[in-house]
A tleap script that builds the chain and sets N, CA, C and O, in Angstrom:
source leaprc.protein.ff14SB
mol = sequence {
  NMET LYS ASN ILE MET ALA GLY ASN PRO ASP
  LEU VAL ALA VAL PHE CYS GLU ASN ASP PRO
  MET ALA VAL GLY ALA ALA GLN ALA VAL ALA
  GLU SER ASP LYS LYS GLY GLN ILE LEU VAL
  ILE GLY PHE ASN ALA ASP ASP VAL ALA LEU
  ALA SER ILE LYS ALA GLY THR MET ALA ALA
  THR VAL ALA GLN SER PRO GLU SER MET GLY
  ARG ILE THR VAL GLU LEU ALA ASP HIE LEU
  ILE LYS LYS GLN PRO LEU LYS PHE ASP ASP
  PRO ARG LYS ARG GLU ILE PHE ALA PRO VAL
  LYS LEU VAL THR ALA ALA ASN LEU PRO CLYS
}
set mol.1.N position { -146.455 107.100 24.044 }
set mol.1.CA position { -146.270 108.118 25.052 }
set mol.1.C position { -147.614 108.569 25.601 }
set mol.1.O position { -147.740 108.839 26.795 }
set mol.2.N position { -148.604 108.651 24.746 }
set mol.2.CA position { -149.931 109.050 25.217 }
set mol.2.C position { -150.451 108.051 26.247 }
set mol.2.O position { -151.037 108.451 27.253 }
set mol.3.N position { -150.245 106.761 26.009 }
set mol.3.CA position { -150.666 105.742 26.972 }
set mol.3.C position { -149.874 105.847 28.272 }
set mol.3.O position { -150.427 105.664 29.357 }
set mol.4.N position { -148.589 106.140 28.163 }
set mol.4.CA position { -147.753 106.290 29.362 }
set mol.4.C position { -148.258 107.465 30.191 }
set mol.4.O position { -148.372 107.362 31.412 }
set mol.5.N position { -148.560 108.579 29.534 }
set mol.5.CA position { -149.068 109.746 30.267 }
set mol.5.C position { -150.422 109.442 30.904 }
set mol.5.O position { -150.679 109.836 32.042 }
set mol.6.N position { -151.274 108.751 30.179 }
set mol.6.CA position { -152.601 108.422 30.721 }
set mol.6.C position { -152.497 107.501 31.930 }
set mol.6.O position { -153.256 107.646 32.888 }
set mol.7.N position { -151.577 106.567 31.892 }
set mol.7.CA position { -151.423 105.612 32.978 }
set mol.7.C position { -150.584 106.112 34.140 }
set mol.7.O position { -150.525 105.474 35.191 }
set mol.8.N position { -149.935 107.253 33.950 }
set mol.8.CA position { -149.050 107.798 34.982 }
set mol.8.C position { -149.286 109.301 35.106 }
set mol.8.O position { -148.459 110.095 34.657 }
set mol.9.N position { -150.391 109.693 35.704 }
set mol.9.CA position { -150.743 111.118 35.752 }
set mol.9.C position { -149.743 111.999 36.495 }
set mol.9.O position { -149.744 113.214 36.303 }
set mol.10.N position { -148.888 111.417 37.341 }
set mol.10.CA position { -147.893 112.197 38.078 }
set mol.10.C position { -146.538 112.254 37.375 }
set mol.10.O position { -145.561 112.735 37.948 }
set mol.11.N position { -146.476 111.770 36.149 }
set mol.11.CA position { -145.230 111.737 35.388 }
set mol.11.C position { -144.672 113.148 35.221 }
set mol.11.O position { -145.395 114.072 34.847 }
set mol.12.N position { -143.375 113.302 35.504 }
set mol.12.CA position { -142.742 114.614 35.351 }
set mol.12.C position { -141.569 114.598 34.373 }
set mol.12.O position { -141.127 115.652 33.916 }
set mol.13.N position { -141.062 113.400 34.051 }
set mol.13.CA position { -139.939 113.304 33.129 }
set mol.13.C position { -139.914 111.927 32.489 }
set mol.13.O position { -140.386 110.946 33.063 }
set mol.14.N position { -139.351 111.876 31.283 }
set mol.14.CA position { -139.182 110.606 30.594 }
set mol.14.C position { -137.825 110.625 29.896 }
set mol.14.O position { -137.452 111.611 29.260 }
set mol.15.N position { -137.095 109.517 30.028 }
set mol.15.CA position { -135.809 109.351 29.351 }
set mol.15.C position { -136.007 108.302 28.267 }
set mol.15.O position { -136.415 107.176 28.553 }
set mol.16.N position { -135.724 108.663 27.045 }
set mol.16.CA position { -135.906 107.757 25.909 }
set mol.16.C position { -134.560 107.176 25.485 }
set mol.16.O position { -133.524 107.826 25.632 }
set mol.17.N position { -134.576 105.964 24.965 }
set mol.17.CA position { -133.323 105.292 24.632 }
set mol.17.C position { -132.678 105.811 23.360 }
set mol.17.O position { -131.539 105.453 23.057 }
set mol.18.N position { -133.381 106.645 22.612 }
set mol.18.CA position { -132.775 107.276 21.440 }
set mol.18.C position { -133.515 108.578 21.133 }
set mol.18.O position { -134.604 108.819 21.653 }
set mol.19.N position { -132.924 109.401 20.297 }
set mol.19.CA position { -133.505 110.707 20.013 }
set mol.19.C position { -134.784 110.662 19.186 }
set mol.19.O position { -135.710 111.414 19.492 }
set mol.20.N position { -134.892 109.817 18.146 }
set mol.20.CA position { -136.169 109.784 17.426 }
set mol.20.C position { -137.345 109.419 18.348 }
set mol.20.O position { -138.443 109.958 18.205 }
set mol.21.N position { -137.107 108.510 19.283 }
set mol.21.CA position { -138.138 108.149 20.243 }
set mol.21.C position { -138.463 109.350 21.135 }
set mol.21.O position { -139.630 109.597 21.442 }
set mol.22.N position { -137.451 110.084 21.546 }
set mol.22.CA position { -137.658 111.254 22.395 }
set mol.22.C position { -138.426 112.348 21.661 }
set mol.22.O position { -139.292 112.999 22.246 }
set mol.23.N position { -138.116 112.551 20.397 }
set mol.23.CA position { -138.827 113.568 19.618 }
set mol.23.C position { -140.310 113.197 19.512 }
set mol.23.O position { -141.179 114.061 19.630 }
set mol.24.N position { -140.590 111.930 19.292 }
set mol.24.CA position { -141.986 111.477 19.254 }
set mol.24.C position { -142.670 111.667 20.592 }
set mol.24.O position { -143.821 112.099 20.645 }
set mol.25.N position { -141.974 111.349 21.677 }
set mol.25.CA position { -142.535 111.539 23.015 }
set mol.25.C position { -142.787 113.022 23.281 }
set mol.25.O position { -143.817 113.391 23.846 }
set mol.26.N position { -141.847 113.864 22.874 }
set mol.26.CA position { -141.995 115.302 23.064 }
set mol.26.C position { -143.190 115.842 22.285 }
set mol.26.O position { -143.902 116.729 22.756 }
set mol.27.N position { -143.400 115.303 21.103 }
set mol.27.CA position { -144.548 115.723 20.293 }
set mol.27.C position { -145.851 115.333 20.994 }
set mol.27.O position { -146.797 116.120 21.031 }
set mol.28.N position { -145.899 114.132 21.542 }
set mol.28.CA position { -147.099 113.688 22.263 }
set mol.28.C position { -147.346 114.573 23.481 }
set mol.28.O position { -148.491 114.922 23.768 }
set mol.29.N position { -146.295 114.935 24.191 }
set mol.29.CA position { -146.445 115.814 25.352 }
set mol.29.C position { -146.945 117.183 24.898 }
set mol.29.O position { -147.849 117.749 25.513 }
set mol.30.N position { -146.365 117.714 23.830 }
set mol.30.CA position { -146.754 119.035 23.325 }
set mol.30.C position { -148.214 119.079 22.888 }
set mol.30.O position { -148.855 120.128 22.957 }
set mol.31.N position { -148.738 117.941 22.440 }
set mol.31.CA position { -150.127 117.874 21.980 }
set mol.31.C position { -151.108 117.549 23.110 }
set mol.31.O position { -152.309 117.417 22.876 }
set mol.32.N position { -150.593 117.423 24.327 }
set mol.32.CA position { -151.437 117.030 25.452 }
set mol.32.C position { -151.662 118.200 26.415 }
set mol.32.O position { -151.121 119.292 26.239 }
set mol.33.N position { -152.474 117.934 27.430 }
set mol.33.CA position { -152.687 118.948 28.463 }
set mol.33.C position { -151.514 119.018 29.445 }
set mol.33.O position { -151.545 119.809 30.388 }
set mol.34.N position { -150.489 118.202 29.232 }
set mol.34.CA position { -149.282 118.189 30.063 }
set mol.34.C position { -148.152 119.019 29.450 }
set mol.34.O position { -147.023 118.994 29.940 }
set mol.35.N position { -148.458 119.749 28.384 }
set mol.35.CA position { -147.444 120.549 27.686 }
set mol.35.C position { -146.696 121.430 28.688 }
set mol.35.O position { -147.305 122.165 29.466 }
set mol.36.N position { -145.374 121.343 28.653 }
set mol.36.CA position { -144.538 122.130 29.535 }
set mol.36.C position { -144.382 121.552 30.929 }
set mol.36.O position { -143.668 122.119 31.757 }
set mol.37.N position { -145.039 120.427 31.204 }
set mol.37.CA position { -144.992 119.846 32.545 }
set mol.37.C position { -144.147 118.566 32.614 }
set mol.37.O position { -143.807 118.111 33.706 }
set mol.38.N position { -143.809 117.990 31.467 }
set mol.38.CA position { -143.041 116.741 31.435 }
set mol.38.C position { -141.750 116.983 30.671 }
set mol.38.O position { -141.778 117.374 29.504 }
set mol.39.N position { -140.625 116.752 31.322 }
set mol.39.CA position { -139.329 116.873 30.666 }
set mol.39.C position { -139.076 115.630 29.829 }
set mol.39.O position { -139.278 114.508 30.293 }
set mol.40.N position { -138.637 115.832 28.602 }
set mol.40.CA position { -138.295 114.711 27.724 }
set mol.40.C position { -136.806 114.789 27.412 }
set mol.40.O position { -136.298 115.816 26.963 }
set mol.41.N position { -136.121 113.680 27.662 }
set mol.41.CA position { -134.681 113.616 27.443 }
set mol.41.C position { -134.379 112.437 26.525 }
set mol.41.O position { -134.864 111.327 26.744 }
set mol.42.N position { -133.582 112.687 25.507 }
set mol.42.CA position { -133.210 111.657 24.549 }
set mol.42.C position { -131.765 111.218 24.721 }
set mol.42.O position { -131.102 111.552 25.703 }
set mol.43.N position { -131.300 110.458 23.737 }
set mol.43.CA position { -129.934 109.942 23.799 }
set mol.43.C position { -129.337 109.898 22.407 }
set mol.43.O position { -129.878 109.231 21.524 }
set mol.44.N position { -128.260 110.578 22.200 }
set mol.44.CA position { -127.393 110.513 21.026 }
set mol.44.C position { -127.085 111.867 20.416 }
set mol.44.O position { -126.186 111.968 19.582 }
set mol.45.N position { -127.800 112.905 20.802 }
set mol.45.CA position { -127.560 114.252 20.278 }
set mol.45.C position { -127.704 114.328 18.759 }
set mol.45.O position { -126.927 115.004 18.085 }
set mol.46.N position { -128.713 113.623 18.228 }
set mol.46.CA position { -129.016 113.702 16.797 }
set mol.46.C position { -129.520 115.104 16.454 }
set mol.46.O position { -130.041 115.810 17.317 }
set mol.47.N position { -129.362 115.501 15.192 }
set mol.47.CA position { -129.801 116.824 14.751 }
set mol.47.C position { -131.278 117.071 15.059 }
set mol.47.O position { -131.656 118.182 15.429 }
set mol.48.N position { -132.109 116.049 14.909 }
set mol.48.CA position { -133.541 116.209 15.158 }
set mol.48.C position { -133.802 116.538 16.628 }
set mol.48.O position { -134.716 117.301 16.940 }
set mol.49.N position { -133.015 115.974 17.518 }
set mol.49.CA position { -133.158 116.269 18.947 }
set mol.49.C position { -132.657 117.679 19.250 }
set mol.49.O position { -133.283 118.408 20.020 }
set mol.50.N position { -131.540 118.063 18.653 }
set mol.50.CA position { -131.020 119.407 18.882 }
set mol.50.C position { -132.019 120.455 18.421 }
set mol.50.O position { -132.190 121.483 19.076 }
set mol.51.N position { -132.680 120.201 17.300 }
set mol.51.CA position { -133.713 121.119 16.812 }
set mol.51.C position { -134.901 121.160 17.773 }
set mol.51.O position { -135.479 122.222 18.000 }
set mol.52.N position { -135.262 120.022 18.331 }
set mol.52.CA position { -136.376 119.949 19.271 }
set mol.52.C position { -136.039 120.677 20.577 }
set mol.52.O position { -136.901 121.326 21.169 }
set mol.53.N position { -134.800 120.567 21.018 }
set mol.53.CA position { -134.369 121.294 22.213 }
set mol.53.C position { -134.418 122.795 21.934 }
set mol.53.O position { -134.897 123.575 22.756 }
set mol.54.N position { -133.918 123.185 20.771 }
set mol.54.CA position { -133.928 124.599 20.399 }
set mol.54.C position { -135.356 125.138 20.326 }
set mol.54.O position { -135.610 126.286 20.688 }
set mol.55.N position { -136.287 124.303 19.855 }
set mol.55.CA position { -137.689 124.705 19.749 }
set mol.55.C position { -138.396 124.692 21.106 }
set mol.55.O position { -139.497 125.227 21.242 }
set mol.56.N position { -137.761 124.081 22.103 }
set mol.56.CA position { -138.340 124.056 23.431 }
set mol.56.C position { -139.253 122.879 23.727 }
set mol.56.O position { -139.911 122.857 24.767 }
set mol.57.N position { -139.305 121.896 22.827 }
set mol.57.CA position { -140.179 120.748 23.076 }
set mol.57.C position { -139.472 119.613 23.805 }
set mol.57.O position { -140.122 118.806 24.470 }
set mol.58.N position { -138.159 119.542 23.689 }
set mol.58.CA position { -137.363 118.559 24.437 }
set mol.58.C position { -136.495 119.302 25.434 }
set mol.58.O position { -136.058 120.423 25.174 }
set mol.59.N position { -136.244 118.675 26.581 }
set mol.59.CA position { -135.410 119.301 27.601 }
set mol.59.C position { -133.924 119.087 27.343 }
set mol.59.O position { -133.111 119.988 27.548 }
set mol.60.N position { -133.576 117.869 26.885 }
set mol.60.CA position { -132.155 117.556 26.753 }
set mol.60.C position { -131.953 116.275 25.951 }
set mol.60.O position { -132.893 115.538 25.654 }
set mol.61.N position { -130.701 116.047 25.617 }
set mol.61.CA position { -130.264 114.789 25.021 }
set mol.61.C position { -128.872 114.489 25.568 }
set mol.61.O position { -128.163 115.395 26.006 }
set mol.62.N position { -128.493 113.248 25.542 }
set mol.62.CA position { -127.177 112.850 26.019 }
set mol.62.C position { -126.292 112.587 24.805 }
set mol.62.O position { -126.622 111.768 23.948 }
set mol.63.N position { -125.161 113.295 24.744 }
set mol.63.CA position { -124.229 113.151 23.623 }
set mol.63.C position { -123.106 112.197 23.994 }
set mol.63.O position { -122.413 112.391 24.993 }
set mol.64.N position { -122.936 111.183 23.193 }
set mol.64.CA position { -121.806 110.271 23.360 }
set mol.64.C position { -120.563 110.903 22.739 }
set mol.64.O position { -120.655 111.879 21.995 }
set mol.65.N position { -119.419 110.342 23.051 }
set mol.65.CA position { -118.163 110.812 22.481 }
set mol.65.C position { -117.509 109.666 21.718 }
set mol.65.O position { -116.719 108.918 22.294 }
set mol.66.N position { -117.823 109.513 20.424 }
set mol.66.CA position { -117.220 108.422 19.655 }
set mol.66.C position { -115.696 108.442 19.687 }
set mol.66.O position { -115.063 107.386 19.685 }
set mol.67.N position { -115.108 109.623 19.716 }
set mol.67.CA position { -113.642 109.722 19.774 }
set mol.67.C position { -113.128 109.080 21.066 }
set mol.67.O position { -112.188 108.286 21.032 }
set mol.68.N position { -113.733 109.419 22.187 }
set mol.68.CA position { -113.321 108.825 23.467 }
set mol.68.C position { -113.577 107.324 23.490 }
set mol.68.O position { -112.752 106.555 23.983 }
set mol.69.N position { -114.711 106.917 22.962 }
set mol.69.CA position { -115.044 105.491 22.935 }
set mol.69.C position { -114.019 104.721 22.112 }
set mol.69.O position { -113.596 103.633 22.504 }
set mol.70.N position { -113.621 105.276 20.979 }
set mol.70.CA position { -112.616 104.629 20.135 }
set mol.70.C position { -111.266 104.570 20.813 }
set mol.70.O position { -110.590 103.542 20.776 }
set mol.71.N position { -110.866 105.685 21.441 }
set mol.71.CA position { -109.578 105.737 22.142 }
set mol.71.C position { -109.549 104.712 23.270 }
set mol.71.O position { -108.573 103.977 23.423 }
set mol.72.N position { -110.621 104.665 24.060 }
set mol.72.CA position { -110.691 103.705 25.166 }
set mol.72.C position { -110.607 102.277 24.642 }
set mol.72.O position { -109.921 101.442 25.231 }
set mol.73.N position { -111.296 101.988 23.546 }
set mol.73.CA position { -111.288 100.645 22.977 }
set mol.73.C position { -109.890 100.243 22.514 }
set mol.73.O position { -109.451 99.118 22.751 }
set mol.74.N position { -109.198 101.160 21.857 }
set mol.74.CA position { -107.834 100.871 21.397 }
set mol.74.C position { -106.910 100.652 22.594 }
set mol.74.O position { -106.077 99.747 22.577 }
set mol.75.N position { -107.055 101.477 23.629 }
set mol.75.CA position { -106.226 101.303 24.830 }
set mol.75.C position { -106.499 99.944 25.487 }
set mol.75.O position { -105.569 99.272 25.933 }
set mol.76.N position { -107.759 99.547 25.544 }
set mol.76.CA position { -108.103 98.243 26.120 }
set mol.76.C position { -107.511 97.107 25.300 }
set mol.76.O position { -106.956 96.155 25.849 }
set mol.77.N position { -107.632 97.214 23.979 }
set mol.77.CA position { -107.074 96.183 23.102 }
set mol.77.C position { -105.556 96.091 23.292 }
set mol.77.O position { -104.993 94.997 23.336 }
set mol.78.N position { -104.909 97.243 23.402 }
set mol.78.CA position { -103.464 97.264 23.610 }
set mol.78.C position { -103.097 96.580 24.929 }
set mol.78.O position { -102.144 95.802 24.981 }
set mol.79.N position { -103.841 96.863 25.977 }
set mol.79.CA position { -103.589 96.205 27.267 }
set mol.79.C position { -103.763 94.694 27.151 }
set mol.79.O position { -102.958 93.927 27.679 }
set mol.80.N position { -104.804 94.277 26.467 }
set mol.80.CA position { -105.051 92.837 26.329 }
set mol.80.C position { -103.959 92.152 25.509 }
set mol.80.O position { -103.507 91.061 25.856 }
set mol.81.N position { -103.538 92.800 24.420 }
set mol.81.CA position { -102.480 92.240 23.583 }
set mol.81.C position { -101.185 92.092 24.384 }
set mol.81.O position { -100.460 91.108 24.235 }
set mol.82.N position { -100.908 93.077 25.231 }
set mol.82.CA position { -99.690 93.053 26.047 }
set mol.82.C position { -99.874 92.256 27.340 }
set mol.82.O position { -98.978 92.196 28.182 }
set mol.83.N position { -101.055 91.644 27.479 }
set mol.83.CA position { -101.374 90.839 28.668 }
set mol.83.C position { -101.254 91.645 29.960 }
set mol.83.O position { -100.843 91.136 31.003 }
set mol.84.N position { -101.631 92.931 29.853 }
set mol.84.CA position { -101.648 93.811 31.024 }
set mol.84.C position { -103.047 93.803 31.631 }
set mol.84.O position { -104.029 93.595 30.919 }
set mol.85.N position { -103.145 94.025 32.920 }
set mol.85.CA position { -104.472 94.043 33.547 }
set mol.85.C position { -105.278 95.261 33.099 }
set mol.85.O position { -104.732 96.327 32.812 }
set mol.86.N position { -106.576 95.068 33.050 }
set mol.86.CA position { -107.465 96.170 32.704 }
set mol.86.C position { -107.871 96.903 33.973 }
set mol.86.O position { -108.010 96.293 35.033 }
set mol.87.N position { -108.060 98.215 33.861 }
set mol.87.CA position { -108.532 99.023 34.983 }
set mol.87.C position { -110.008 99.324 34.743 }
set mol.87.O position { -110.375 99.951 33.749 }
set mol.88.N position { -110.839 98.869 35.664 }
set mol.88.CA position { -112.282 99.044 35.533 }
set mol.88.C position { -112.755 100.222 36.377 }
set mol.88.O position { -112.262 100.437 37.484 }
set mol.89.N position { -113.704 100.974 35.856 }
set mol.89.CA position { -114.327 102.045 36.632 }
set mol.89.C position { -115.198 101.453 37.739 }
set mol.89.O position { -115.325 102.032 38.817 }
set mol.90.N position { -115.788 100.309 37.466 }
set mol.90.CA position { -116.558 99.560 38.461 }
set mol.90.C position { -116.034 98.124 38.427 }
set mol.90.O position { -116.547 97.284 37.688 }
set mol.91.N position { -115.006 97.853 39.236 }
set mol.91.CA position { -114.383 96.517 39.204 }
set mol.91.C position { -115.357 95.381 39.502 }
set mol.91.O position { -115.239 94.294 38.937 }
set mol.92.N position { -116.325 95.632 40.393 }
set mol.92.CA position { -117.275 94.584 40.752 }
set mol.92.C position { -118.066 94.114 39.531 }
set mol.92.O position { -118.314 92.921 39.357 }
set mol.93.N position { -118.459 95.076 38.688 }
set mol.93.CA position { -119.229 94.743 37.477 }
set mol.93.C position { -118.345 94.632 36.236 }
set mol.93.O position { -118.830 94.328 35.146 }
set mol.94.N position { -117.060 94.878 36.406 }
set mol.94.CA position { -116.105 94.864 35.295 }
set mol.94.C position { -116.551 95.835 34.182 }
set mol.94.O position { -116.568 95.488 33.001 }
set mol.95.N position { -116.905 97.049 34.596 }
set mol.95.CA position { -117.380 98.069 33.659 }
set mol.95.C position { -116.337 99.163 33.468 }
set mol.95.O position { -115.608 99.534 34.388 }
set mol.96.N position { -116.296 99.660 32.243 }
set mol.96.CA position { -115.435 100.785 31.897 }
set mol.96.C position { -116.340 101.831 31.268 }
set mol.96.O position { -117.047 101.549 30.300 }
set mol.97.N position { -116.318 103.030 31.815 }
set mol.97.CA position { -117.225 104.078 31.375 }
set mol.97.C position { -116.580 104.982 30.333 }
set mol.97.O position { -115.394 105.302 30.408 }
set mol.98.N position { -117.380 105.380 29.371 }
set mol.98.CA position { -116.961 106.382 28.387 }
set mol.98.C position { -117.720 107.669 28.705 }
set mol.98.O position { -118.892 107.615 29.079 }
set mol.99.N position { -117.076 108.812 28.562 }
set mol.99.CA position { -117.741 110.066 28.926 }
set mol.99.C position { -118.911 110.401 28.007 }
set mol.99.O position { -118.899 110.102 26.813 }
set mol.100.N position { -119.909 111.026 28.596 }
set mol.100.CA position { -121.055 111.556 27.859 }
set mol.100.C position { -121.293 112.982 28.336 }
set mol.100.O position { -120.737 113.409 29.348 }
set mol.101.N position { -122.124 113.714 27.597 }
set mol.101.CA position { -122.406 115.106 27.942 }
set mol.101.C position { -123.900 115.353 27.810 }
set mol.101.O position { -124.511 114.957 26.817 }
set mol.102.N position { -124.482 115.995 28.786 }
set mol.102.CA position { -125.889 116.376 28.715 }
set mol.102.C position { -125.988 117.661 27.913 }
set mol.102.O position { -125.376 118.669 28.265 }
set mol.103.N position { -126.761 117.622 26.833 }
set mol.103.CA position { -126.944 118.796 25.983 }
set mol.103.C position { -128.337 119.380 26.267 }
set mol.103.O position { -129.351 118.698 26.120 }
set mol.104.N position { -128.363 120.641 26.672 }
set mol.104.CA position { -129.606 121.342 26.963 }
set mol.104.C position { -129.658 122.632 26.135 }
set mol.104.O position { -128.746 122.910 25.357 }
set mol.105.N position { -130.709 123.401 26.302 }
set mol.105.CA position { -130.808 124.668 25.586 }
set mol.105.C position { -129.662 125.599 25.977 }
set mol.105.O position { -129.255 126.447 25.184 }
set mol.106.N position { -129.142 125.445 27.192 }
set mol.106.CA position { -128.074 126.315 27.681 }
set mol.106.C position { -126.724 126.054 27.020 }
set mol.106.O position { -125.869 126.939 26.992 }
set mol.107.N position { -126.524 124.847 26.487 }
set mol.107.CA position { -125.211 124.531 25.889 }
set mol.107.C position { -125.334 123.885 24.504 }
set mol.107.O position { -124.477 123.096 24.105 }
set mol.108.N position { -126.391 124.221 23.784 }
set mol.108.CA position { -126.567 123.688 22.428 }
set mol.108.C position { -125.388 124.058 21.539 }
set mol.108.O position { -124.917 125.195 21.574 }
set mol.109.N position { -124.904 123.099 20.735 }
set mol.109.CA position { -123.857 123.455 19.776 }
set mol.109.C position { -124.401 124.441 18.745 }
set mol.109.O position { -125.574 124.395 18.376 }
set mol.110.N position { -123.558 125.296 18.310 }
set mol.110.CA position { -123.993 126.318 17.340 }
set mol.110.C position { -124.001 125.788 15.938 }
set mol.110.O position { -124.341 126.516 15.005 }
savepdb mol mol.pdb
quit
């Protein structure tokens, strides 16, 4: 993250592919002269990210919904078993989306 900040002085936000990576990025930002100027967002809503959001070092994390993902998967399997057509959210790419939620300081779970 320090190299990314050095190579991109106009950086204002970073999205990390997982929460441990985001926490590390947030720590690097907090230790730099860019503290408070770069939003760090993670993915998965791990406890470590929620604590970092509460502490004010991370801006947000994206929470997946395993329950929804499981339900959607079972429904898809049922359609396939019954030889029914699948309904795609993006038919061109044959994609089916599962809901996610942006978790910020404003809506942190208690």
